[in-house]
BAVEX-467177 format. One record per atom (N, C-alpha, C): residue number from 1; residue in one letter; atom name; x, y, z. Coordinates in Angstrom, 3 decimals. Example, Ala and Ser with C-alpha at 12.3 -4.5 7.8 and 13.67 -1.06 7.14 Angstrom:
BAVEX-467177
<r seq="1" type="a" atom="N" east="13.190" north="-5.690" up="7.800"/>
<r seq="1" type="a" atom="CA" east="12.300" north="-4.500" up="7.800"/>
<r seq="1" type="a" atom="C" east="13.200" north="-3.300" up="7.800"/>
<r seq="2" type="s" atom="N" east="12.850" north="-2.250" up="7.080"/>
<r seq="2" type="s" atom="CA" east="13.670" north="-1.060" up="7.140"/>
<r seq="2" type="s" atom="C" east="12.900" north="0.030" up="7.870"/>
This chain:
BAVEX-467177
<r seq="1" type="m" atom="N" east="0.874" north="-1.218" up="0.103"/>
<r seq="1" type="m" atom="CA" east="0.419" north="-0.080" up="0.011"/>
<r seq="1" type="m" atom="C" east="1.246" north="1.320" up="-0.104"/>
<r seq="2" type="r" atom="N" east="1.968" north="0.844" up="0.741"/>
<r seq="2" type="r" atom="CA" east="2.791" north="2.758" up="0.933"/>
<r seq="2" type="r" atom="C" east="3.093" north="2.519" up="-0.559"/>
<r seq="3" type="e" atom="N" east="3.865" north="1.871" up="-0.921"/>
<r seq="3" type="e" atom="CA" east="4.125" north="1.720" up="-1.807"/>
<r seq="3" type="e" atom="C" east="3.481" north="2.471" up="-3.487"/>
<r seq="4" type="a" atom="N" east="2.276" north="2.289" up="-3.312"/>
<r seq="4" type="a" atom="CA" east="1.089" north="2.171" up="-4.092"/>
<r seq="4" type="a" atom="C" east="1.042" north="3.896" up="-3.630"/>
<r seq="5" type="r" atom="N" east="1.020" north="3.900" up="-2.449"/>
<r seq="5" type="r" atom="CA" east="0.606" north="5.933" up="-2.056"/>
<r seq="5" type="r" atom="C" east="1.817" north="6.237" up="-2.760"/>
<r seq="6" type="e" atom="N" east="2.823" north="6.634" up="-2.569"/>
<r seq="6" type="e" atom="CA" east="4.169" north="6.700" up="-2.958"/>
<r seq="6" type="e" atom="C" east="4.014" north="7.316" up="-4.318"/>
<r seq="7" type="q" atom="N" east="3.690" north="6.015" up="-5.416"/>
<r seq="7" type="q" atom="CA" east="4.189" north="5.961" up="-6.480"/>
<r seq="7" type="q" atom="C" east="3.174" north="6.668" up="-7.225"/>
<r seq="8" type="r" atom="N" east="1.929" north="7.629" up="-6.193"/>
<r seq="8" type="r" atom="CA" east="0.852" north="8.063" up="-6.778"/>
<r seq="8" type="r" atom="C" east="1.680" north="9.423" up="-6.060"/>
<r seq="9" type="k" atom="N" east="2.281" north="10.187" up="-5.474"/>
<r seq="9" type="k" atom="CA" east="3.026" north="10.909" up="-4.594"/>
<r seq="9" type="k" atom="C" east="2.145" north="11.299" up="-3.721"/>
<r seq="10" type="m" atom="N" east="1.047" north="10.807" up="-3.010"/>
<r seq="10" type="m" atom="CA" east="0.141" north="11.184" up="-2.511"/>
<r seq="10" type="m" atom="C" east="1.125" north="10.986" up="-0.746"/>
<r seq="11" type="t" atom="N" east="0.523" north="11.716" up="0.371"/>
<r seq="11" type="t" atom="CA" east="1.054" north="11.438" up="1.499"/>
<r seq="11" type="t" atom="C" east="-0.073" north="10.848" up="2.147"/>
<r seq="12" type="l" atom="N" east="0.081" north="10.417" up="4.424"/>
<r seq="12" type="l" atom="CA" east="-0.840" north="9.688" up="4.506"/>
<r seq="12" type="l" atom="C" east="-2.183" north="10.662" up="4.319"/>
<r seq="13" type="e" atom="N" east="-2.496" north="12.002" up="4.206"/>
<r seq="13" type="e" atom="CA" east="-3.334" north="12.887" up="4.652"/>
<r seq="13" type="e" atom="C" east="-3.902" north="12.779" up="3.252"/>
<r seq="14" type="d" atom="N" east="-3.800" north="12.859" up="2.108"/>
<r seq="14" type="d" atom="CA" east="-4.032" north="12.412" up="0.900"/>
<r seq="14" type="d" atom="C" east="-4.952" north="11.276" up="0.701"/>
<r seq="15" type="l" atom="N" east="-4.346" north="10.836" up="0.648"/>
<r seq="15" type="l" atom="CA" east="-4.544" north="9.465" up="1.211"/>
<r seq="15" type="l" atom="C" east="-5.904" north="8.677" up="2.325"/>
<r seq="16" type="a" atom="N" east="-6.194" north="9.608" up="3.219"/>
<r seq="16" type="a" atom="CA" east="-7.161" north="9.871" up="4.451"/>
<r seq="16" type="a" atom="C" east="-8.253" north="10.727" up="3.225"/>
<r seq="17" type="g" atom="N" east="-7.962" north="11.668" up="2.836"/>
<r seq="17" type="g" atom="CA" east="-8.698" north="12.501" up="2.266"/>
<r seq="17" type="g" atom="C" east="-9.844" north="12.168" up="1.113"/>
<r seq="18" type="e" atom="N" east="-8.970" north="11.225" up="0.499"/>
<r seq="18" type="e" atom="CA" east="-9.364" north="10.325" up="-0.396"/>
<r seq="18" type="e" atom="C" east="-10.360" north="9.095" up="0.023"/>
<r seq="19" type="t" atom="N" east="-10.162" north="8.906" up="1.151"/>
<r seq="19" type="t" atom="CA" east="-11.166" north="7.747" up="1.483"/>
<r seq="19" type="t" atom="C" east="-12.270" north="9.050" up="1.605"/>
<r seq="20" type="r" atom="N" east="-12.796" north="9.460" up="2.287"/>
<r seq="20" type="r" atom="CA" east="-13.649" north="10.611" up="3.180"/>
<r seq="20" type="r" atom="C" east="-14.269" north="11.244" up="1.970"/>
<r seq="21" type="k" atom="N" east="-13.377" north="11.079" up="0.861"/>
<r seq="21" type="k" atom="CA" east="-14.268" north="11.708" up="-0.829"/>
<r seq="21" type="k" atom="C" east="-15.216" north="10.881" up="-0.839"/>
<r seq="22" type="r" atom="N" east="-14.712" north="9.479" up="-0.747"/>
<r seq="22" type="r" atom="CA" east="-15.110" north="8.363" up="-2.013"/>
<r seq="22" type="r" atom="C" east="-16.562" north="7.924" up="-0.623"/>
<r seq="23" type="g" atom="N" east="-17.100" north="8.001" up="0.460"/>
<r seq="23" type="g" atom="CA" east="-17.717" north="7.832" up="1.705"/>
<r seq="23" type="g" atom="C" east="-17.274" north="7.396" up="2.631"/>
<r seq="24" type="g" atom="N" east="-15.933" north="7.079" up="2.744"/>
<r seq="24" type="g" atom="CA" east="-15.264" north="6.181" up="3.761"/>
<r seq="24" type="g" atom="C" east="-14.195" north="7.361" up="4.750"/>
<r seq="25" type="s" atom="N" east="-14.357" north="7.839" up="5.950"/>
<r seq="25" type="s" atom="CA" east="-12.890" north="8.504" up="6.563"/>
<r seq="25" type="s" atom="C" east="-12.161" north="7.312" up="7.950"/>
<r seq="26" type="l" atom="N" east="-10.797" north="7.508" up="6.942"/>
<r seq="26" type="l" atom="CA" east="-9.186" north="6.678" up="7.586"/>
<r seq="26" type="l" atom="C" east="-8.528" north="7.975" up="8.053"/>
<r seq="27" type="d" atom="N" east="-8.232" north="7.757" up="9.396"/>
<r seq="27" type="d" atom="CA" east="-7.191" north="8.215" up="9.869"/>
<r seq="27" type="d" atom="C" east="-5.859" north="8.288" up="9.553"/>
<r seq="28" type="p" atom="N" east="-4.963" north="9.643" up="8.687"/>
<r seq="28" type="p" atom="CA" east="-3.996" north="9.103" up="8.619"/>
<r seq="28" type="p" atom="C" east="-2.835" north="8.717" up="9.138"/>
<r seq="29" type="r" atom="N" east="-3.277" north="8.713" up="10.343"/>
<r seq="29" type="r" atom="CA" east="-2.222" north="7.280" up="11.072"/>
<r seq="29" type="r" atom="C" east="-2.742" north="6.255" up="11.326"/>
<r seq="30" type="y" atom="N" east="-4.165" north="6.453" up="11.157"/>
<r seq="30" type="y" atom="CA" east="-4.334" north="4.353" up="11.395"/>
<r seq="30" type="y" atom="C" east="-3.388" north="4.028" up="10.602"/>
<r seq="31" type="i" atom="N" east="-3.682" north="4.977" up="8.777"/>
<r seq="31" type="i" atom="CA" east="-3.890" north="4.183" up="7.675"/>
<r seq="31" type="i" atom="C" east="-2.011" north="3.844" up="7.693"/>
<r seq="32" type="g" atom="N" east="-1.016" north="4.808" up="7.864"/>
<r seq="32" type="g" atom="CA" east="0.085" north="5.198" up="8.418"/>
<r seq="32" type="g" atom="C" east="0.667" north="3.416" up="9.109"/>
<r seq="33" type="e" atom="N" east="0.193" north="3.184" up="10.592"/>
<r seq="33" type="e" atom="CA" east="0.026" north="1.997" up="11.284"/>
<r seq="33" type="e" atom="C" east="-0.233" north="0.870" up="10.805"/>
<r seq="34" type="l" atom="N" east="-1.109" north="0.547" up="9.658"/>
<r seq="34" type="l" atom="CA" east="-1.820" north="-0.244" up="8.560"/>
<r seq="34" type="l" atom="C" east="-0.319" north="-0.451" up="7.660"/>
<r seq="35" type="e" atom="N" east="0.636" north="0.598" up="7.341"/>
<r seq="35" type="e" atom="CA" east="1.771" north="0.142" up="6.506"/>
<r seq="35" type="e" atom="C" east="2.830" north="-0.442" up="6.854"/>
<r seq="36" type="l" atom="N" east="2.573" north="-0.178" up="8.506"/>
<r seq="36" type="l" atom="CA" east="3.719" north="-0.509" up="9.291"/>
<r seq="36" type="l" atom="C" east="3.553" north="-1.931" up="9.565"/>
<r seq="37" type="g" atom="N" east="2.155" north="-2.266" up="9.581"/>
<r seq="37" type="g" atom="CA" east="2.206" north="-3.825" up="9.812"/>
<r seq="37" type="g" atom="C" east="1.226" north="-3.938" up="10.781"/>
<r seq="38" type="w" atom="N" east="0.619" north="-2.277" up="11.784"/>
<r seq="38" type="w" atom="CA" east="0.698" north="-2.790" up="13.265"/>
<r seq="38" type="w" atom="C" east="-0.815" north="-3.238" up="13.550"/>
<r seq="39" type="h" atom="N" east="-1.464" north="-3.344" up="12.370"/>
<r seq="39" type="h" atom="CA" east="-3.100" north="-3.420" up="12.805"/>
<r seq="39" type="h" atom="C" east="-2.850" north="-4.267" up="10.731"/>
<r seq="40" type="s" atom="N" east="-4.419" north="-5.139" up="11.417"/>
<r seq="40" type="s" atom="CA" east="-4.901" north="-5.026" up="10.043"/>
<r seq="40" type="s" atom="C" east="-6.030" north="-4.611" up="9.393"/>
<r seq="41" type="p" atom="N" east="-6.149" north="-4.266" up="8.495"/>
<r seq="41" type="p" atom="CA" east="-7.699" north="-3.778" up="8.075"/>
<r seq="41" type="p" atom="C" east="-8.726" north="-4.990" up="8.121"/>
<r seq="42" type="t" atom="N" east="-10.264" north="-4.463" up="7.937"/>
<r seq="42" type="t" atom="CA" east="-11.374" north="-5.366" up="7.596"/>
<r seq="42" type="t" atom="C" east="-11.453" north="-5.552" up="5.829"/>
<r seq="43" type="i" atom="N" east="-11.795" north="-6.702" up="5.360"/>
<r seq="43" type="i" atom="CA" east="-11.824" north="-5.993" up="3.680"/>
<r seq="43" type="i" atom="C" east="-13.010" north="-4.576" up="3.184"/>
<r seq="44" type="t" atom="N" east="-13.370" north="-3.965" up="4.557"/>
<r seq="44" type="t" atom="CA" east="-14.045" north="-3.041" up="3.436"/>
<r seq="44" type="t" atom="C" east="-12.991" north="-2.246" up="3.960"/>
<r seq="45" type="t" atom="N" east="-12.214" north="-1.711" up="4.811"/>
<r seq="45" type="t" atom="CA" east="-10.941" north="-0.758" up="4.934"/>
<r seq="45" type="t" atom="C" east="-10.059" north="-0.900" up="3.761"/>
<r seq="46" type="a" atom="N" east="-9.542" north="-2.661" up="4.149"/>
<r seq="46" type="a" atom="CA" east="-9.081" north="-2.542" up="2.235"/>
<r seq="46" type="a" atom="C" east="-9.361" north="-2.393" up="1.362"/>
<r seq="47" type="q" atom="N" east="-10.850" north="-2.217" up="1.269"/>
<r seq="47" type="q" atom="CA" east="-11.595" north="-2.063" up="-0.053"/>
<r seq="47" type="q" atom="C" east="-11.559" north="-1.072" up="-0.343"/>
<r seq="48" type="r" atom="N" east="-12.154" north="0.874" up="0.936"/>
<r seq="48" type="r" atom="CA" east="-12.035" north="1.579" up="0.661"/>
<r seq="48" type="r" atom="C" east="-10.458" north="2.255" up="0.790"/>
<r seq="49" type="l" atom="N" east="-8.968" north="2.062" up="0.928"/>
<r seq="49" type="l" atom="CA" east="-7.891" north="2.204" up="0.387"/>
<r seq="49" type="l" atom="C" east="-7.813" north="1.769" up="-0.940"/>
<r seq="50" type="a" atom="N" east="-8.083" north="0.608" up="-1.088"/>
<r seq="50" type="a" atom="CA" east="-8.190" north="-0.076" up="-2.944"/>
<r seq="50" type="a" atom="C" east="-8.751" north="1.193" up="-3.882"/>
<r seq="51" type="d" atom="N" east="-9.859" north="1.427" up="-3.487"/>
<r seq="51" type="d" atom="CA" east="-10.200" north="2.993" up="-4.047"/>
<r seq="51" type="d" atom="C" east="-10.221" north="4.160" up="-4.163"/>
<r seq="52" type="a" atom="N" east="-9.413" north="4.397" up="-2.778"/>
<r seq="52" type="a" atom="CA" east="-8.929" north="5.704" up="-2.856"/>
<r seq="52" type="a" atom="C" east="-7.130" north="6.356" up="-4.065"/>
<r seq="53" type="l" atom="N" east="-6.939" north="4.619" up="-3.742"/>
<r seq="53" type="l" atom="CA" east="-5.704" north="4.255" up="-4.926"/>
<r seq="53" type="l" atom="C" east="-5.740" north="3.884" up="-6.189"/>
<r seq="54" type="d" atom="N" east="-7.052" north="4.171" up="-7.015"/>
<r seq="54" type="d" atom="CA" east="-7.564" north="3.542" up="-7.849"/>
<r seq="54" type="d" atom="C" east="-7.012" north="2.510" up="-8.377"/>
<r seq="55" type="l" atom="N" east="-6.847" north="1.516" up="-7.454"/>
<r seq="55" type="l" atom="CA" east="-6.833" north="-0.397" up="-7.441"/>
<r seq="55" type="l" atom="C" east="-7.795" north="-1.061" up="-6.941"/>
<r seq="56" type="t" atom="N" east="-7.945" north="-2.561" up="-7.655"/>
<r seq="56" type="t" atom="CA" east="-8.857" north="-3.454" up="-7.090"/>
<r seq="56" type="t" atom="C" east="-7.626" north="-3.926" up="-5.918"/>
<r seq="57" type="l" atom="N" east="-8.963" north="-5.129" up="-5.611"/>
<r seq="57" type="l" atom="CA" east="-8.643" north="-5.619" up="-3.942"/>
<r seq="57" type="l" atom="C" east="-7.198" north="-6.065" up="-4.024"/>
<r seq="58" type="a" atom="N" east="-7.651" north="-6.912" up="-4.995"/>
<r seq="58" type="a" atom="CA" east="-6.665" north="-7.839" up="-5.331"/>
<r seq="58" type="a" atom="C" east="-5.234" north="-6.930" up="-5.790"/>
<r seq="59" type="q" atom="N" east="-5.039" north="-6.359" up="-6.447"/>
<r seq="59" type="q" atom="CA" east="-4.170" north="-5.880" up="-6.486"/>
<r seq="59" type="q" atom="C" east="-3.135" north="-4.721" up="-5.113"/>
<r seq="60" type="l" atom="N" east="-3.878" north="-4.417" up="-4.115"/>
<r seq="60" type="l" atom="CA" east="-3.653" north="-3.538" up="-2.976"/>
<r seq="60" type="l" atom="C" east="-2.731" north="-4.523" up="-2.080"/>
<r seq="61" type="v" atom="N" east="-3.642" north="-6.020" up="-2.512"/>
<r seq="61" type="v" atom="CA" east="-2.691" north="-7.342" up="-1.426"/>
<r seq="61" type="v" atom="C" east="-2.025" north="-8.295" up="-2.003"/>
<r seq="62" type="y" atom="N" east="-1.964" north="-8.072" up="-3.485"/>
<r seq="62" type="y" atom="CA" east="-1.022" north="-9.358" up="-4.427"/>
<r seq="62" type="y" atom="C" east="-0.108" north="-9.079" up="-3.821"/>
<r seq="63" type="d" atom="N" east="1.100" north="-8.426" up="-3.242"/>
<r seq="63" type="d" atom="CA" east="2.162" north="-8.867" up="-2.574"/>
<r seq="63" type="d" atom="C" east="2.369" north="-9.407" up="-0.522"/>
<r seq="64" type="v" atom="N" east="1.111" north="-9.504" up="-0.703"/>
<r seq="64" type="v" atom="CA" east="0.866" north="-9.388" up="0.575"/>
<r seq="64" type="v" atom="C" east="1.157" north="-11.063" up="1.455"/>
């Protein structure tokens, strides 16, 4: 997820903002903790992140 975010030159705040625009609301700190592996997202959260990054869920979790 971090790689996809960085390729798009997005900050954690940018990504959180994109989730808000698409009907979700994720805290930038929580997204950072997900990237560090401190939490495991629900399928719904993972889908929100994939949508915000313009990826499919499969693309988001491909290397996991």
